[in-house]
Residue, then its C-alpha position, 0 to 999 in steps of 0.5 A: m510209713t506203717d505208723r502213718l498208715d495206722s494213723m490214717s486208719i485211726l482217723v478214718t475209723s473215728v470219722d466213720a464212727g462219729s467221734l474219737s471215743a466211738g472210734a477208740r471203742r471200735l478199734g479197741l484202743p485207749l481214747a488217749t492213743v486215738s486222740r494223740r494219733v489224730a493230733e500227730l497227723e494234724e501237726r505233721l500236716g500243719t492244719l486242723l483236720v477235724h473240729r472236736s465237740a461234745r456232739g462228735l467230729t466235724l471235718t474241716e475242708p482240708g480234713a474232708a479232702y485228706v480223709a477221702a485221700c486216706r480212704s483211697i490209699l488204705e484201699d490200695v494198700a489192702e488190695a495190694e495185700r490181698g494180691a500178695a496173699g493170693e486172693f486174686i489167684t485163688p478164691r479165698g478170704v471174707l466176702t461181704i454181701s448186701a441184700p434187702i432184708v426179706f429178699g436176702r432171707k428168702i432168695v439170697l441166703p440159700v444161694i450163699a449156703a450153696f456157695l460156701q459148700s463149693y468154696p471152702e476157703v471163702d467166708v461170707r458176711l451177709e448184711q441185710t438192709d433196705r436202706p441205700i448203701s455205698l459199696q466203697e464207703e461201707h466196704i461191701d464187695a457186692a450188693i443185690r439191688i432191686g430197682h433201676l440203677p443210677d449211672s455209676t462206675l460200678r459193674a452190674r449183672r442183671v439176674g431177673a425182675v420182681r413184680r409189684v403185686v396187689c393181693a388179698s385173702p380168699a376170705y376177704l374177697a368172698a366177703r367184699g368182692r374182687p376189684a376188677t379195676p384199680e379204681a374199684l379199690a376205693g371201695h376196699d380196705c387197704i393195708t399199706f407198706e410204708n417202704l413201698m407205697s403212699p398211704d393214700r394212693w397207689i400208682f398203676g401203669e407205667g410212663r405216660d400211662s401211669h395214674a394214681v388211684r386213691i385208696r383208703s388205708r385202714l392199716s399202715v405198717n413198716t414191714a412187708e411181713a406185717a402187711i402180708d400177715a394182715a392181708s392173710a388174716g383177711l384185714g384187706v388188700t395189700r401191695v407188696l413185691s412178688y417174691q415176698i408172697s410166694e409162700a402165701l400164694a403157694a399155701g392159698r392164703l393170698e390171691i393176686l389181683l389186678d395183674r393186668f394193671e401192674p407197672e413194669p417189673w423192677p430189675v434185680s441186679v448184682l452190683y460190684s466195683g470195677g477195677l481188678v476183681p478178686q477171685k472170691l468176688r468173681a467166683f461169687v458173681d458167676f456162681a450166684a447169678p444163674r441161681l438167682e435167675a432160676a429162683l426169680r423165674q419161679i416167683 
């Protein structure tokens, strides 16, 4: 049974890595061993699980069903081992947390630092990414999400909200004037952050009252930091999330504009799987939630 579980793990890792050779590198095993173990599984089952080509692995229909079952089995085994090791009794082990890049650095990381001091038997791996992730497929224990959540079986604990704000530097406003309405932005230079907005129109209001306003994007960037730095330098008006400019606001480098026209704030939630929750995860959620709430109230 142990050999079969090992073979399942090799198959799943190779599928996730995209090829047998990439799976072998990830596992630190010879390619011949990985290829043989996958072939043994196929022989045992009497069916082809993957198509092999120069471009990598493609699951067959039986292979897709089998890999999904393998994931479930391997997770059940891992959960049983964690339980036997006391992970469900005492907070200990490695906790993997996902958070947006800037939010993770500015808001989440200080909370994690305090958590590590309070729970010396827990280690944390923080993955900062702005792309959508799957907690189950990527083995994430908890994710901090900004925005409305789709219906799912995951548990969610709301910890606050962030605003979508329009801002510019005092020097730019002194030279070009302060827009009184969203429509006035048509006469201003705008800096657009590709991940948050369209390069030619911004949406104001909410629901039936929402409307698009055309803007002239003189500079388009793909990070919030670049948009904020450009606006601080007086290049134009930008739109970002409230927590992203907290330092620039406090230093007087930027001012918020058109706040009465802002759309509804986006909720911020801690998302984690249902079922039996390890103590390390329960401890983190209970520890982090009130601290994240306090931090978000200040921005």
